[in-house]
C-alpha positions in Angstrom: -65.6 9.8 -103.6 -63.6 12.4 -105.5 -59.8 12.5 -105.1 -57.8 15.1 -106.8 -54.3 13.8 -106.1 -52.4 17.0 -107.1 -54.3 20.2 -107.4 -51.7 23.0 -107.3 -49.6 21.0 -104.8 -52.6 19.9 -102.6 -54.5 16.7 -102.4 -58.3 17.1 -102.2 -60.6 14.3 -101.0 -64.4 14.6 -101.0 -66.9 12.1 -99.7 -70.7 12.6 -99.8 -73.1 11.4 -97.1 -76.8 11.7 -96.6 -78.1 14.3 -94.2 -81.6 15.5 -93.6 -83.1 14.6 -96.9 -80.2 15.7 -99.0 -76.5 15.1 -99.6 -73.6 16.9 -97.9 -69.9 16.4 -98.3 -66.8 15.9 -96.0 -63.8 17.6 -97.5 -60.1 17.1 -96.7 -57.3 19.2 -98.1 -53.7 18.4 -97.5 -50.5 19.6 -98.8 -48.5 17.2 -100.9 -46.0 15.7 -100.2 -46.5 17.0 -96.6 -49.6 14.8 -95.6 -49.3 15.6 -91.9 -50.9 19.0 -92.3 -54.6 18.5 -93.1 -57.6 20.8 -93.3 -60.9 18.9 -92.9 -64.4 20.2 -92.9 -68.1 19.4 -93.3 -69.7 21.1 -96.2 -73.5 21.6 -95.7 -74.9 21.8 -99.2 -78.1 19.7 -99.3 -77.6 18.6 -102.9 -80.0 16.1 -104.6 -77.4 13.4 -105.2 -74.1 12.2 -103.8 -72.3 13.0 -107.1 -73.5 16.6 -107.1 -72.6 17.1 -103.4 -69.1 15.7 -104.1 -68.6 18.0 -107.1 -69.7 21.0 -105.1 -67.3 20.1 -102.3 -64.4 19.7 -104.7 -65.2 23.0 -106.3 -65.2 24.8 -102.9 -61.9 23.1 -102.0 -60.3 24.2 -105.3 -61.5 27.7 -104.7 -60.0 27.7 -101.3 -56.6 26.5 -102.6 -56.7 29.1 -105.4 -57.3 31.9 -102.8 -55.1 30.6 -99.9 -52.8 27.8 -101.0 -49.2 28.6 -101.9 -47.3 25.4 -102.6 -43.8 25.6 -101.2 -44.7 28.3 -98.6 -45.0 27.8 -94.9 -48.6 28.9 -94.8 -50.7 26.8 -92.5 -54.0 25.1 -93.5 -56.4 27.1 -91.3 -60.1 26.2 -91.4 -61.5 27.5 -94.6 -64.3 30.1 -94.4 -66.7 27.8 -96.3 -66.4 25.3 -93.5 -67.2 27.9 -90.8 -70.1 29.4 -92.8 -71.6 26.3 -94.4 -72.0 26.6 -98.1 -75.3 25.9 -99.8 
């Protein structure tokens, strides 16, 4: 499990799990200190190890925050495009 407690005002949690011969990741992004608003998604990445899958999930989450996150704004946490598309 990777937890980035404060990445630009967001908390990122990534947990790897085995899936179809590889490792995928579940990602949760929530604004701090407002933990009621959460964006959660499944990242299909089929990495060779849990550690690599978690690192990939954390990188995707950080990129999403960099593009869409604005700490202090009223922006909602809509489902990230990488959750809809499935990143490999």
